[in-house]
N, C-alpha and C positions, 0 to 999 in steps of 0.2 A: 734658455741657456744658449750660449754661443760656442762655436768651436774655437779653442785657443791654440791648439796645435794639432796638426794632422801629419802622419807619416804613412808611406806606402812602400812596401818592399816587394820587388819582383824576384821571386826565388828561382825561376827557370823560364824556359820557353812556354808561352801561353798558347795552347793550341786553339785553332778556329774550330769551334764546336761547342758542345754542352759543357758547362761548368757548374759546379755546385758551390754556392756561397752560404757560409754560416756566419751569423753575426750574434754577438752577445754583449751584455753590459758586464765588463770585467770588474769594475769597481763602482758600485752604485753610491750615490750620495746626494745630499740636498743642495750642495753648492759646487761640488766637483765630481765629475764622472769620467771613467775611462771606458771607451767603446772599442771593441775589437771585431774584425771580420777576417775570414780566411776563404780564399777561392781555391777549389780543388778540381783537378782534371784527372779522372780515373781514381787512382789511389794516391795521387801525389799532390801536395800543396804547391801551387804555382805563384800565389801572391798573398800577402797579408797586409792589413792596414790597422792603424790605431788612431783614435782621436780623443783628445782631452776636451771635455765640455765644462765650461764654468758658468756660474750664475751671473747674469748681466745685472749690474746694479748701478745706480747713480752715485757718484761720489764728488766731493768737493776737491778743488785744486789744493795741492800740497805745496807749502812754501819750502823751497830748497834750502833756505838759510844763507844763500850766496848772494852777493850784491849783483846788480844788473851788469852785464858786460859793457865795457867801454866801447863807444862807437869807433868804427874803423876810420883811420885818417884818410882824408880825401887827397889824392895825388893827381895833378894835372900835367 
């Protein structure tokens, strides 16, 4: 699987010191998964992150149905 989208939110000042990080699979699946993590300092959440993972597959090119673009005119 590959990460298709990743977001991270800083919820407040992150102290220099010990942090607790909890991670979980919020939405399990065979082809799409949502992963979540939360960093906590003391009793306060200071950051959270989410990542969507999708199954990497080989696929063929898709014809757009549009004609090829015209070449740009050459100007000298």
